[in-house]
VMD Tcl script that builds the backbone (N, CA, C; Angstrom):
set m [mol new atoms 381]
animate dup $m
set s [atomselect $m all]
$s set {name element resname resid chain x y z} {
  {N N MET 1 A 20.485 16.445 -3.036}
  {CA C MET 1 A 20.308 15.757 -4.297}
  {C C MET 1 A 21.475 16.104 -5.195}
  {N N MET 2 A 22.029 15.105 -5.829}
  {CA C MET 2 A 23.185 15.294 -6.693}
  {C C MET 2 A 22.728 15.657 -8.105}
  {N N SER 3 A 23.422 16.633 -8.677}
  {CA C SER 3 A 23.073 17.084 -10.017}
  {C C SER 3 A 24.091 16.561 -11.015}
  {N N LEU 4 A 23.623 16.205 -12.195}
  {CA C LEU 4 A 24.518 15.743 -13.239}
  {C C LEU 4 A 25.001 16.894 -14.128}
  {N N ARG 5 A 24.558 18.102 -13.827}
  {CA C ARG 5 A 24.961 19.259 -14.626}
  {C C ARG 5 A 26.344 19.738 -14.211}
  {N N SER 6 A 27.083 20.229 -15.177}
  {CA C SER 6 A 28.419 20.757 -14.883}
  {C C SER 6 A 28.294 22.111 -14.187}
  {N N PRO 7 A 29.360 22.597 -13.576}
  {CA C PRO 7 A 29.306 23.919 -12.956}
  {C C PRO 7 A 28.922 25.018 -13.962}
  {N N LEU 8 A 29.403 24.902 -15.190}
  {CA C LEU 8 A 29.035 25.885 -16.207}
  {C C LEU 8 A 27.549 25.791 -16.518}
  {N N GLY 9 A 27.027 24.593 -16.620}
  {CA C GLY 9 A 25.606 24.406 -16.893}
  {C C GLY 9 A 24.728 24.980 -15.798}
  {N N ARG 10 A 25.186 24.851 -14.544}
  {CA C ARG 10 A 24.414 25.413 -13.433}
  {C C ARG 10 A 24.495 26.928 -13.418}
  {N N ALA 11 A 25.593 27.490 -13.900}
  {CA C ALA 11 A 25.783 28.943 -13.850}
  {C C ALA 11 A 25.092 29.666 -15.000}
  {N N ILE 12 A 24.889 28.996 -16.117}
  {CA C ILE 12 A 24.255 29.646 -17.263}
  {C C ILE 12 A 22.826 30.030 -16.890}
  {N N GLY 13 A 22.506 31.261 -17.173}
  {CA C GLY 13 A 21.171 31.758 -16.865}
  {C C GLY 13 A 21.083 32.426 -15.499}
  {N N LEU 14 A 22.120 32.314 -14.691}
  {CA C LEU 14 A 22.099 32.926 -13.371}
  {C C LEU 14 A 22.869 34.235 -13.328}
  {N N GLY 15 A 23.491 34.605 -14.424}
  {CA C GLY 15 A 24.340 35.794 -14.439}
  {C C GLY 15 A 23.545 37.061 -14.633}
  {N N SER 16 A 24.147 37.952 -15.326}
  {CA C SER 16 A 23.584 39.278 -15.538}
  {C C SER 16 A 22.231 39.194 -16.226}
  {N N SER 17 A 21.350 40.105 -15.805}
  {CA C SER 17 A 20.040 40.166 -16.449}
  {C C SER 17 A 20.097 41.093 -17.662}
  {N N LYS 18 A 21.281 41.497 -18.038}
  {CA C LYS 18 A 21.542 42.394 -19.177}
  {C C LYS 18 A 21.042 43.812 -18.929}
  {N N GLU 19 A 20.626 44.113 -17.696}
  {CA C GLU 19 A 20.177 45.466 -17.376}
  {C C GLU 19 A 21.355 46.429 -17.399}
  {N N GLY 20 A 22.534 45.958 -17.029}
  {CA C GLY 20 A 23.717 46.806 -17.002}
  {C C GLY 20 A 24.081 47.342 -18.367}
  {N N VAL 21 A 23.887 46.548 -19.400}
  {CA C VAL 21 A 24.202 46.996 -20.756}
  {C C VAL 21 A 23.272 48.125 -21.163}
  {N N SER 22 A 22.000 47.989 -20.856}
  {CA C SER 22 A 21.034 49.028 -21.174}
  {C C SER 22 A 21.350 50.308 -20.409}
  {N N HIS 23 A 21.680 50.147 -19.137}
  {CA C HIS 23 A 22.033 51.299 -18.312}
  {C C HIS 23 A 23.262 51.996 -18.895}
  {N N TRP 24 A 24.285 51.250 -19.209}
  {CA C TRP 24 A 25.517 51.794 -19.793}
  {C C TRP 24 A 25.212 52.511 -21.115}
  {N N TRP 25 A 24.398 51.873 -21.944}
  {CA C TRP 25 A 24.056 52.429 -23.245}
  {C C TRP 25 A 23.325 53.766 -23.097}
  {N N TRP 26 A 22.311 53.830 -22.220}
  {CA C TRP 26 A 21.561 55.076 -22.036}
  {C C TRP 26 A 22.419 56.175 -21.429}
  {N N GLN 27 A 23.376 55.803 -20.594}
  {CA C GLN 27 A 24.293 56.804 -20.045}
  {C C GLN 27 A 25.101 57.445 -21.178}
  {N N ARG 28 A 25.533 56.638 -22.129}
  {CA C ARG 28 A 26.308 57.165 -23.268}
  {C C ARG 28 A 25.421 57.963 -24.220}
  {N N VAL 29 A 24.210 57.486 -24.494}
  {CA C VAL 29 A 23.294 58.188 -25.397}
  {C C VAL 29 A 22.940 59.554 -24.829}
  {N N THR 30 A 22.629 59.610 -23.539}
  {CA C THR 30 A 22.272 60.902 -22.951}
  {C C THR 30 A 23.473 61.840 -22.909}
  {N N SER 31 A 24.671 61.301 -22.685}
  {CA C SER 31 A 25.842 62.181 -22.661}
  {C C SER 31 A 26.123 62.757 -24.043}
  {N N VAL 32 A 25.947 61.951 -25.079}
  {CA C VAL 32 A 26.141 62.453 -26.446}
  {C C VAL 32 A 25.062 63.482 -26.789}
  {N N ALA 33 A 23.825 63.225 -26.377}
  {CA C ALA 33 A 22.737 64.180 -26.646}
  {C C ALA 33 A 22.940 65.483 -25.892}
  {N N LEU 34 A 23.549 65.413 -24.710}
  {CA C LEU 34 A 23.757 66.624 -23.919}
  {C C LEU 34 A 24.822 67.546 -24.502}
  {N N VAL 35 A 25.709 67.027 -25.313}
  {CA C VAL 35 A 26.762 67.885 -25.886}
  {C C VAL 35 A 26.151 68.997 -26.738}
  {N N PRO 36 A 25.395 68.685 -27.800}
  {CA C PRO 36 A 24.837 69.795 -28.592}
  {C C PRO 36 A 23.786 70.601 -27.823}
  {N N LEU 37 A 23.008 69.934 -26.968}
  {CA C LEU 37 A 22.003 70.656 -26.191}
  {C C LEU 37 A 22.656 71.648 -25.225}
  {N N SER 38 A 23.743 71.238 -24.600}
  {CA C SER 38 A 24.447 72.127 -23.672}
  {C C SER 38 A 25.106 73.288 -24.405}
  {N N VAL 39 A 25.707 73.000 -25.549}
  {CA C VAL 39 A 26.329 74.076 -26.338}
  {C C VAL 39 A 25.259 75.084 -26.767}
  {N N TRP 40 A 24.129 74.576 -27.262}
  {CA C TRP 40 A 23.031 75.469 -27.650}
  {C C TRP 40 A 22.556 76.292 -26.453}
  {N N PHE 41 A 22.376 75.655 -25.296}
  {CA C PHE 41 A 21.877 76.330 -24.108}
  {C C PHE 41 A 22.828 77.441 -23.649}
  {N N VAL 42 A 24.116 77.141 -23.606}
  {CA C VAL 42 A 25.099 78.130 -23.153}
  {C C VAL 42 A 25.155 79.317 -24.114}
  {N N PHE 43 A 25.209 79.044 -25.415}
  {CA C PHE 43 A 25.252 80.138 -26.381}
  {C C PHE 43 A 23.959 80.943 -26.384}
  {N N SER 44 A 22.843 80.268 -26.177}
  {CA C SER 44 A 21.564 80.981 -26.115}
  {C C SER 44 A 21.514 81.912 -24.915}
  {N N LEU 45 A 21.949 81.412 -23.773}
  {CA C LEU 45 A 21.967 82.261 -22.584}
  {C C LEU 45 A 22.951 83.415 -22.743}
  {N N ALA 46 A 24.088 83.146 -23.379}
  {CA C ALA 46 A 25.066 84.218 -23.604}
  {C C ALA 46 A 24.498 85.293 -24.518}
  {N N SER 47 A 23.712 84.872 -25.512}
  {CA C SER 47 A 23.124 85.857 -26.429}
  {C C SER 47 A 22.024 86.668 -25.758}
  {N N LEU 48 A 21.480 86.157 -24.675}
  {CA C LEU 48 A 20.429 86.860 -23.949}
  {C C LEU 48 A 20.973 87.692 -22.779}
  {N N ALA 49 A 22.282 87.731 -22.632}
  {CA C ALA 49 A 22.886 88.486 -21.527}
  {C C ALA 49 A 22.466 89.953 -21.640}
  {N N GLY 50 A 21.953 90.472 -20.561}
  {CA C GLY 50 A 21.519 91.869 -20.533}
  {C C GLY 50 A 20.107 92.091 -21.050}
  {N N ALA 51 A 19.463 91.047 -21.512}
  {CA C ALA 51 A 18.100 91.185 -22.030}
  {C C ALA 51 A 17.123 91.347 -20.872}
  {N N ASP 52 A 16.038 92.026 -21.130}
  {CA C ASP 52 A 15.031 92.189 -20.084}
  {C C ASP 52 A 14.159 90.926 -19.988}
  {N N HIS 53 A 13.334 90.899 -18.963}
  {CA C HIS 53 A 12.493 89.736 -18.686}
  {C C HIS 53 A 11.579 89.398 -19.864}
  {N N GLN 54 A 10.952 90.392 -20.435}
  {CA C GLN 54 A 10.013 90.167 -21.537}
  {C C GLN 54 A 10.706 89.547 -22.751}
  {N N THR 55 A 11.924 89.960 -23.032}
  {CA C THR 55 A 12.677 89.404 -24.164}
  {C C THR 55 A 12.971 87.922 -23.935}
  {N N VAL 56 A 13.365 87.583 -22.711}
  {CA C VAL 56 A 13.665 86.178 -22.391}
  {C C VAL 56 A 12.393 85.334 -22.479}
  {N N VAL 57 A 11.277 85.860 -21.977}
  {CA C VAL 57 A 10.013 85.122 -22.044}
  {C C VAL 57 A 9.597 84.918 -23.496}
  {N N GLU 58 A 9.728 85.933 -24.312}
  {CA C GLU 58 A 9.383 85.799 -25.736}
  {C C GLU 58 A 10.283 84.771 -26.415}
  {N N TRP 59 A 11.540 84.768 -26.048}
  {CA C TRP 59 A 12.478 83.777 -26.597}
  {C C TRP 59 A 12.040 82.363 -26.209}
  {N N MET 60 A 11.636 82.195 -24.939}
  {CA C MET 60 A 11.219 80.881 -24.465}
  {C C MET 60 A 9.888 80.434 -25.062}
  {N N ARG 61 A 9.103 81.359 -25.539}
  {CA C ARG 61 A 7.800 81.008 -26.126}
  {C C ARG 61 A 7.907 80.493 -27.556}
  {N N SER 62 A 9.054 80.575 -28.143}
  {CA C SER 62 A 9.244 79.994 -29.467}
  {C C SER 62 A 9.100 78.477 -29.346}
  {N N PRO 63 A 8.323 77.853 -30.224}
  {CA C PRO 63 A 8.132 76.394 -30.121}
  {C C PRO 63 A 9.436 75.605 -30.187}
  {N N ILE 64 A 10.350 76.047 -31.024}
  {CA C ILE 64 A 11.631 75.334 -31.134}
  {C C ILE 64 A 12.431 75.482 -29.851}
  {N N VAL 65 A 12.502 76.695 -29.329}
  {CA C VAL 65 A 13.255 76.938 -28.096}
  {C C VAL 65 A 12.625 76.174 -26.940}
  {N N ALA 66 A 11.310 76.233 -26.807}
  {CA C ALA 66 A 10.636 75.512 -25.720}
  {C C ALA 66 A 10.894 74.015 -25.833}
  {N N SER 67 A 10.839 73.470 -27.047}
  {CA C SER 67 A 11.096 72.041 -27.239}
  {C C SER 67 A 12.527 71.685 -26.867}
  {N N LEU 68 A 13.478 72.513 -27.283}
  {CA C LEU 68 A 14.880 72.240 -26.951}
  {C C LEU 68 A 15.139 72.367 -25.456}
  {N N LEU 69 A 14.504 73.339 -24.815}
  {CA C LEU 69 A 14.663 73.476 -23.368}
  {C C LEU 69 A 14.118 72.262 -22.630}
  {N N ILE 70 A 12.955 71.782 -23.043}
  {CA C ILE 70 A 12.371 70.609 -22.393}
  {C C ILE 70 A 13.230 69.371 -22.656}
  {N N MET 71 A 13.735 69.225 -23.881}
  {CA C MET 71 A 14.634 68.103 -24.188}
  {C C MET 71 A 15.896 68.176 -23.328}
  {N N PHE 72 A 16.431 69.383 -23.170}
  {CA C PHE 72 A 17.627 69.568 -22.356}
  {C C PHE 72 A 17.363 69.163 -20.909}
  {N N VAL 73 A 16.257 69.623 -20.353}
  {CA C VAL 73 A 15.929 69.315 -18.956}
  {C C VAL 73 A 15.707 67.808 -18.778}
  {N N LEU 74 A 14.915 67.196 -19.647}
  {CA C LEU 74 A 14.636 65.761 -19.521}
  {C C LEU 74 A 15.911 64.935 -19.659}
  {N N THR 75 A 16.727 65.273 -20.644}
  {CA C THR 75 A 17.963 64.524 -20.876}
  {C C THR 75 A 18.944 64.709 -19.730}
  {N N ALA 76 A 19.087 65.934 -19.251}
  {CA C ALA 76 A 20.034 66.206 -18.169}
  {C C ALA 76 A 19.634 65.484 -16.886}
  {N N PHE 77 A 18.356 65.530 -16.538}
  {CA C PHE 77 A 17.932 64.867 -15.304}
  {C C PHE 77 A 17.998 63.349 -15.424}
  {N N TYR 78 A 17.694 62.793 -16.592}
  {CA C TYR 78 A 17.799 61.349 -16.762}
  {C C TYR 78 A 19.264 60.915 -16.692}
  {N N HIS 79 A 20.150 61.692 -17.312}
  {CA C HIS 79 A 21.578 61.404 -17.268}
  {C C HIS 79 A 22.079 61.455 -15.818}
  {N N ALA 80 A 21.645 62.467 -15.074}
  {CA C ALA 80 A 22.037 62.581 -13.668}
  {C C ALA 80 A 21.502 61.410 -12.852}
  {N N LEU 81 A 20.264 61.017 -13.103}
  {CA C LEU 81 A 19.671 59.872 -12.409}
  {C C LEU 81 A 20.504 58.619 -12.625}
  {N N LEU 82 A 20.882 58.361 -13.863}
  {CA C LEU 82 A 21.674 57.171 -14.170}
  {C C LEU 82 A 23.028 57.207 -13.467}
  {N N GLY 83 A 23.663 58.365 -13.461}
  {CA C GLY 83 A 24.968 58.483 -12.823}
  {C C GLY 83 A 24.909 58.309 -11.318}
  {N N VAL 84 A 23.958 58.958 -10.662}
  {CA C VAL 84 A 23.846 58.843 -9.204}
  {C C VAL 84 A 23.414 57.430 -8.823}
  {N N GLN 85 A 22.604 56.793 -9.660}
  {CA C GLN 85 A 22.190 55.412 -9.393}
  {C C GLN 85 A 23.411 54.495 -9.341}
  {N N VAL 86 A 24.338 54.676 -10.259}
  {CA C VAL 86 A 25.551 53.851 -10.269}
  {C C VAL 86 A 26.369 54.095 -9.002}
  {N N ILE 87 A 26.474 55.352 -8.589}
  {CA C ILE 87 A 27.226 55.678 -7.376}
  {C C ILE 87 A 26.591 54.997 -6.164}
  {N N ILE 88 A 25.272 55.070 -6.050}
  {CA C ILE 88 A 24.585 54.425 -4.920}
  {C C ILE 88 A 24.795 52.914 -4.962}
  {N N GLU 89 A 24.623 52.312 -6.131}
  {CA C GLU 89 A 24.779 50.859 -6.239}
  {C C GLU 89 A 26.205 50.411 -5.915}
  {N N ASP 90 A 27.197 51.239 -6.261}
  {CA C ASP 90 A 28.589 50.854 -6.029}
  {C C ASP 90 A 29.064 51.106 -4.600}
  {N N TYR 91 A 28.551 52.145 -3.950}
  {CA C TYR 91 A 29.134 52.559 -2.677}
  {C C TYR 91 A 28.239 52.412 -1.460}
  {N N VAL 92 A 26.971 52.127 -1.632}
  {CA C VAL 92 A 26.098 51.883 -0.481}
  {C C VAL 92 A 25.959 50.365 -0.351}
  {N N HIS 93 A 26.457 49.833 0.766}
  {CA C HIS 93 A 26.523 48.382 0.903}
  {C C HIS 93 A 25.426 47.805 1.783}
  {N N THR 94 A 24.756 48.636 2.560}
  {CA C THR 94 A 23.631 48.169 3.365}
  {C C THR 94 A 22.405 48.087 2.459}
  {N N GLU 95 A 21.840 46.889 2.340}
  {CA C GLU 95 A 20.796 46.649 1.334}
  {C C GLU 95 A 19.573 47.543 1.518}
  {N N TRP 96 A 19.076 47.691 2.752}
  {CA C TRP 96 A 17.876 48.516 2.962}
  {C C TRP 96 A 18.168 49.975 2.660}
  {N N LEU 97 A 19.369 50.441 2.979}
  {CA C LEU 97 A 19.735 51.821 2.711}
  {C C LEU 97 A 19.909 52.059 1.208}
  {N N LYS 98 A 20.461 51.056 0.533}
  {CA C LYS 98 A 20.626 51.145 -0.922}
  {C C LYS 98 A 19.263 51.240 -1.607}
  {N N MET 99 A 18.336 50.365 -1.218}
  {CA C MET 99 A 17.009 50.369 -1.842}
  {C C MET 99 A 16.254 51.654 -1.522}
  {N N THR 100 A 16.340 52.116 -0.280}
  {CA C THR 100 A 15.681 53.362 0.109}
  {C C THR 100 A 16.262 54.537 -0.663}
  {N N SER 101 A 17.570 54.553 -0.804}
  {CA C SER 101 A 18.228 55.636 -1.547}
  {C C SER 101 A 17.824 55.635 -3.016}
  {N N LEU 102 A 17.761 54.456 -3.615}
  {CA C LEU 102 A 17.381 54.360 -5.030}
  {C C LEU 102 A 15.927 54.781 -5.243}
  {N N ILE 103 A 15.045 54.373 -4.344}
  {CA C ILE 103 A 13.642 54.778 -4.451}
  {C C ILE 103 A 13.516 56.285 -4.275}
  {N N GLY 104 A 14.206 56.823 -3.272}
  {CA C GLY 104 A 14.190 58.268 -3.045}
  {C C GLY 104 A 14.772 59.040 -4.220}
  {N N LEU 105 A 15.859 58.529 -4.769}
  {CA C LEU 105 A 16.482 59.168 -5.940}
  {C C LEU 105 A 15.509 59.219 -7.106}
  {N N ASN 106 A 14.847 58.117 -7.385}
  {CA C ASN 106 A 13.889 58.081 -8.489}
  {C C ASN 106 A 12.730 59.046 -8.241}
  {N N PHE 107 A 12.224 59.060 -7.032}
  {CA C PHE 107 A 11.108 59.936 -6.699}
  {C C PHE 107 A 11.500 61.408 -6.833}
  {N N VAL 108 A 12.621 61.788 -6.233}
  {CA C VAL 108 A 13.056 63.190 -6.264}
  {C C VAL 108 A 13.381 63.623 -7.691}
  {N N THR 109 A 14.060 62.774 -8.445}
  {CA C THR 109 A 14.402 63.119 -9.826}
  {C C THR 109 A 13.145 63.286 -10.670}
  {N N LEU 110 A 12.189 62.384 -10.515}
  {CA C LEU 110 A 10.938 62.497 -11.254}
  {C C LEU 110 A 10.196 63.772 -10.873}
  {N N LEU 111 A 10.141 64.067 -9.589}
  {CA C LEU 111 A 9.454 65.269 -9.120}
  {C C LEU 111 A 10.101 66.542 -9.683}
  {N N ILE 112 A 11.407 66.644 -9.583}
  {CA C ILE 112 A 12.106 67.835 -10.086}
  {C C ILE 112 A 11.957 67.958 -11.598}
  {N N THR 113 A 12.047 66.842 -12.301}
  {CA C THR 113 A 11.906 66.865 -13.760}
  {C C THR 113 A 10.510 67.324 -14.162}
  {N N LEU 114 A 9.491 66.789 -13.499}
  {CA C LEU 114 A 8.120 67.186 -13.815}
  {C C LEU 114 A 7.877 68.661 -13.513}
  {N N VAL 115 A 8.373 69.132 -12.383}
  {CA C VAL 115 A 8.201 70.544 -12.029}
  {C C VAL 115 A 8.879 71.429 -13.075}
  {N N ALA 116 A 10.097 71.086 -13.456}
  {CA C ALA 116 A 10.816 71.882 -14.453}
  {C C ALA 116 A 10.090 71.881 -15.800}
  {N N ALA 117 A 9.613 70.715 -16.232}
  {CA C ALA 117 A 8.906 70.631 -17.513}
  {C C ALA 117 A 7.598 71.414 -17.474}
  {N N VAL 118 A 6.858 71.313 -16.382}
  {CA C VAL 118 A 5.590 72.054 -16.262}
  {C C VAL 118 A 5.851 73.561 -16.264}
  {N N LEU 119 A 6.874 73.999 -15.539}
  {CA C LEU 119 A 7.188 75.425 -15.524}
  {C C LEU 119 A 7.586 75.929 -16.906}
  {N N LEU 120 A 8.387 75.139 -17.614}
  {CA C LEU 120 A 8.760 75.542 -18.975}
  {C C LEU 120 A 7.528 75.599 -19.886}
  {N N LEU 121 A 6.652 74.625 -19.759}
  {CA C LEU 121 A 5.435 74.631 -20.573}
  {C C LEU 121 A 4.536 75.808 -20.218}
  {N N ARG 122 A 4.440 76.138 -18.950}
  {CA C ARG 122 A 3.618 77.287 -18.544}
  {C C ARG 122 A 4.149 78.578 -19.151}
  {N N ILE 123 A 5.456 78.728 -19.164}
  {CA C ILE 123 A 6.038 79.927 -19.782}
  {C C ILE 123 A 5.804 79.908 -21.288}
  {N N ALA 124 A 6.004 78.751 -21.908}
  {CA C ALA 124 A 5.860 78.646 -23.367}
  {C C ALA 124 A 4.430 78.909 -23.802}
  {N N VAL 125 A 3.465 78.442 -23.011}
  {CA C VAL 125 A 2.051 78.618 -23.366}
  {C C VAL 125 A 1.548 79.995 -22.924}
  {N N GLY 126 A 2.180 80.528 -21.885}
  {CA C GLY 126 A 1.791 81.846 -21.416}
  {C C GLY 126 A 0.739 81.832 -20.343}
  {N N VAL 127 A 0.696 80.749 -19.575}
  {CA C VAL 127 A -0.296 80.634 -18.492}
  {C C VAL 127 A 0.199 81.349 -17.267}
}
mol reanalyze $m
mol bondsrecalc $m
mol representation Tube
mol addrep $m
């Protein structure tokens, strides 16, 4: 069947789903958020050098410290997820392997993030 639409008319609406812009944006937001969180984390660990276990646990039980640690973990793992996702999408060309890798990446990242957050909360609450 012959179409009266121009090539541009047929192409409009078939392009990007705008997901790439969101992905790019979140990669930048998480990287900017990681700068102060990483600086805080490194200086905090440096200030705890030589401290005993009980001192570190007491430090982690502070609500502000526990919140910042959880924010750091969530942001870092989400940033890593976004970065590795781009690598898989760009360099894995077999479709089934790409989809399997992306599903596995999401599952493993979610699992590690949840385990880290639960462990931090257990220390903060004292369970």
